[in-house]
C-alpha positions in Angstrom: 5.1 -28.8 121.0 4.1 -25.6 119.5 1.3 -25.7 116.8 0.6 -23.3 113.6 -3.4 -23.1 112.2 -2.9 -21.8 108.5 -6.9 -20.8 108.3 -8.8 -18.1 106.0 -11.2 -15.7 106.8 -14.7 -17.0 106.3 -13.9 -20.3 106.6 -16.5 -22.0 108.7 -14.4 -25.4 108.9 -11.2 -23.2 110.4 -13.8 -22.0 113.2 -14.2 -25.4 113.9 -11.2 -25.8 114.7 -10.1 -23.4 116.9 -13.5 -23.7 118.2 -12.1 -27.3 119.7 -8.9 -26.0 119.8 -10.4 -23.7 123.1 -12.5 -25.6 124.2 -9.9 -27.9 125.4 -6.7 -25.8 125.9 -4.7 -26.3 123.4 -2.3 -23.1 122.3 -1.6 -22.0 118.6 -0.6 -19.5 116.2 -2.8 -18.8 113.5 -1.7 -17.1 110.2 -5.1 -16.2 108.1 -4.3 -17.1 104.1 -6.8 -14.0 103.0 -5.6 -11.6 105.5 -2.1 -11.0 107.8 -0.8 -14.5 107.7 -0.4 -14.2 104.1 3.4 -14.5 103.7 3.7 -16.9 106.7 1.3 -19.0 104.7 3.3 -18.6 101.5 6.4 -19.6 102.7 4.9 -22.9 104.7 3.0 -23.4 101.4 6.2 -23.5 99.8 8.5 -25.5 102.5 5.9 -28.2 102.2 3.9 -27.9 99.4 4.2 -32.0 98.6 2.4 -33.0 101.5 -0.3 -30.2 101.3 -3.8 -31.2 99.4 -4.8 -28.8 96.5 -8.1 -29.3 95.1 -10.0 -28.2 92.3 -10.9 -25.2 94.5 -7.5 -25.1 95.7 -6.0 -25.5 99.1 -8.4 -26.9 101.5 -8.6 -25.1 104.9 -7.9 -25.6 107.4 -4.3 -26.7 108.0 -2.3 -27.5 111.5 1.7 -27.5 111.1 3.2 -29.6 114.7 6.9 -28.6 113.2 6.7 -31.8 112.2 3.9 -32.7 109.6 0.9 -31.4 108.1 -2.5 -32.2 109.2 -4.9 -31.1 106.8 -8.8 -30.6 106.9 -11.2 -30.5 109.9 -12.2 -34.2 110.7 -8.6 -35.3 110.5 -7.1 -32.2 112.5 -10.1 -33.0 114.9 -9.3 -36.6 115.1 -5.6 -36.2 115.1 -6.0 -33.3 118.5 -8.2 -35.9 119.8 -6.2 -39.0 119.8 -2.7 -38.2 117.6 -2.9 -41.0 115.1 -5.0 -43.6 116.8 -8.0 -43.0 114.8 -6.1 -42.5 111.5 -8.1 -45.6 110.3 -11.2 -43.9 111.3 -10.5 -40.6 109.7 -9.2 -39.4 106.6 -9.6 -36.7 104.4 -12.9 -35.2 103.4 -14.2 -35.1 100.2 -17.5 -33.5 100.6 -18.4 -29.7 101.5 -21.2 -27.4 101.5 -22.1 -28.3 105.4 -21.0 -32.2 104.7 -17.7 -33.6 106.1 -17.0 -37.4 105.2 -14.3 -39.2 105.3 -15.4 -41.0 108.5 -15.3 -44.6 108.4 -16.2 -47.5 110.7 -15.2 -50.3 109.3 -11.1 -50.3 109.4 -10.3 -49.0 113.1 -9.6 -50.5 116.1 -12.2 -51.1 118.0 -11.2 -49.8 121.3 -10.7 -46.6 120.0 -14.3 -46.3 119.3 -16.0 -44.3 121.9 -12.5 -41.6 120.9 -14.2 -42.0 117.3 -17.6 -41.3 118.1 -16.2 -38.2 120.3 -15.2 -36.7 117.4 -18.0 -37.0 115.2 -20.2 -35.7 117.9 -18.4 -32.8 117.9 -18.3 -32.3 114.3 -22.4 -32.5 114.1 -22.8 -30.2 117.3 -20.4 -27.5 114.9 -23.2 -27.9 112.2 -21.5 -30.3 109.6 -23.3 -33.2 108.4 -22.0 -36.4 108.4 -21.8 -39.5 106.1 -20.1 -42.2 107.3 -18.7 -45.1 105.7 -19.1 -49.2 107.1 -19.0 -52.6 105.6 -20.5 -54.2 108.1 -17.3 -54.6 111.2 -17.4 -52.4 114.0 -21.1 -53.0 114.4 -21.3 -51.6 117.9 -19.8 -48.3 116.5 -22.6 -48.0 114.1 -25.2 -49.2 116.7 -23.3 -45.7 119.5 -23.7 -43.5 116.4 -26.6 -44.6 115.1 -28.0 -43.9 119.4 -26.4 -40.6 119.9 -28.0 -39.6 116.1 -24.8 -38.7 115.0 -25.8 -40.1 111.3 -26.8 -38.1 108.4 -25.6 -40.7 106.0 -24.7 -44.0 105.8 -22.9 -45.5 102.8 -22.6 -49.0 103.3 -20.3 -50.7 101.2 -21.2 -54.1 101.1 -17.6 -56.3 100.0 -20.0 -59.5 98.8 -21.2 -62.6 100.1 -20.2 -63.4 103.7 -19.0 -66.6 103.0 -16.4 -63.8 101.0 -15.9 -61.2 103.6 -12.1 -62.6 104.8 -10.7 -63.1 100.9 -12.3 -60.3 99.9 -11.4 -57.7 102.8 -8.2 -59.7 104.6 -10.3 -59.4 107.9 -12.8 -61.7 109.2 -16.2 -60.9 109.6 -19.3 -63.2 110.8 -21.9 -63.2 108.9 -24.4 -62.5 112.6 -22.2 -58.9 112.7 -23.1 -58.4 108.9 -26.7 -58.9 109.6 -26.7 -56.4 112.5 -25.5 -54.1 110.6 -27.2 -54.2 107.7 -30.2 -53.9 110.0 -29.6 -50.6 111.2 -29.4 -49.3 107.7 -32.8 -48.0 108.2 -32.3 -45.6 111.1 -30.2 -43.8 109.0 -32.2 -40.6 107.7 -30.1 -41.5 104.7 -28.8 -44.5 103.1 -27.4 -46.5 100.3 -25.7 -50.1 100.1 -22.6 -50.3 97.6 -21.7 -53.1 95.6 -18.6 -52.4 95.1 -16.8 -54.7 92.3 -13.4 -54.7 93.7 -10.5 -57.5 92.2 -9.4 -59.9 94.8 -7.7 -62.5 95.7 -9.4 -65.9 95.1 -6.5 -67.4 95.3 -2.7 -67.0 96.2 -2.5 -67.2 92.4 -5.8 -66.1 90.9 -6.9 -62.5 91.0 -10.3 -61.7 89.8 -13.8 -60.5 90.4 -17.1 -61.8 92.5 -19.3 -63.7 89.8 -22.4 -62.6 89.1 -24.2 -64.9 91.1 -22.2 -64.2 93.9 -23.4 -60.6 93.9 -26.8 -62.0 94.0 -25.6 -63.9 96.6 -24.8 -60.4 99.0 -28.1 -59.0 97.6 -30.0 -62.2 99.3 -28.2 -62.0 102.4 -29.7 -58.2 102.3 -33.0 -59.2 101.7 -32.9 -61.9 104.4 -31.3 -59.3 106.9 -33.4 -56.7 106.9 -36.7 -58.2 105.7 -37.4 -55.7 102.7 -36.2 -56.0 98.8 -36.3 -52.6 98.3 -33.5 -50.4 100.0 -31.8 -48.0 97.8 -28.9 -50.7 96.2 -26.4 -49.7 93.9 -22.9 -51.8 91.7 -20.2 -50.0 91.8 -18.4 -49.8 88.8 -14.5 -50.8 89.2 -12.2 -47.8 89.1 -8.5 -48.8 88.6 -7.0 -45.6 90.2 -5.1 -45.7 86.7 -3.5 -48.4 87.1 -3.0 -51.0 84.7 -5.5 -53.9 84.8 -5.2 -57.0 83.0 -8.9 -58.0 84.2 -11.6 -58.4 81.9 -14.5 -55.5 83.2 -16.8 -57.4 84.1 -20.4 -56.8 82.4 -22.7 -54.8 84.7 -26.3 -55.3 83.3 -25.4 -58.9 84.3 -24.8 -57.8 87.8 -27.7 -55.5 87.7 -30.3 -58.3 86.4 -28.5 -60.8 88.8 -29.2 -58.5 91.9 -32.9 -57.4 91.0 -34.3 -60.7 91.9 -33.7 -59.8 95.6 -32.9 -56.3 95.7 -35.6 -54.8 93.1 -34.3 -51.0 92.9 -30.7 -52.2 92.6 -29.0 -49.3 89.5 -25.5 -49.1 88.6 -23.0 -46.2 90.2 -20.3 -45.5 87.6 -17.1 -44.8 88.9 
């Protein structure tokens, strides 16, 4: 398998990927978009345009090509080089720049791959990037390991709802004790937010709805009981339909905020 790396002069994240590949003896041919690799990149872009992410600032570098698929973004590339596709549920495209890396999510990945994920995060942090880690309480051992190794700069804790509804909302069981333990770790992070996203879920096979304000309050109460504090940075996140038609009535966010403030006194509304 031959690797082509498309980079840009002055791109810090490109340097990080090159450093990883050289350290691990992974051969590659580099094409610098801003230098003598411009023509090669333009031809590559035309051929693979549907597979290449382009944001407001243009194409996100670096890009790795293995003669079959495009792997884009520093975190995604390092994870791919580490285990190919085994970390896909842990690592996705970063939404952050300016020294930060996101797209690092603990909850949905296979716990058996936890050590590899921690190694990827550790490498990114060792290269000077600040890490934003996301969790919803699952895979608490991985979160604990990251915190013990000081690999978390910012934690985003997506509290899906009250513990009793977690399986219904996430389609994955979670022991309330594991959720409690995960919540007890948030204060060990330099920066963190606890976010309660209002996301529709199937309460029954035929009934799709949001959690109620009372259930949101139950979730906030669980945080208070788990941590012994009422003053966490706690947010109700407005639902985003991602452009899809949503026939459910839009929740009254102020009712949710009022209900949660009984247990989390700093509750605010986080707009989409």
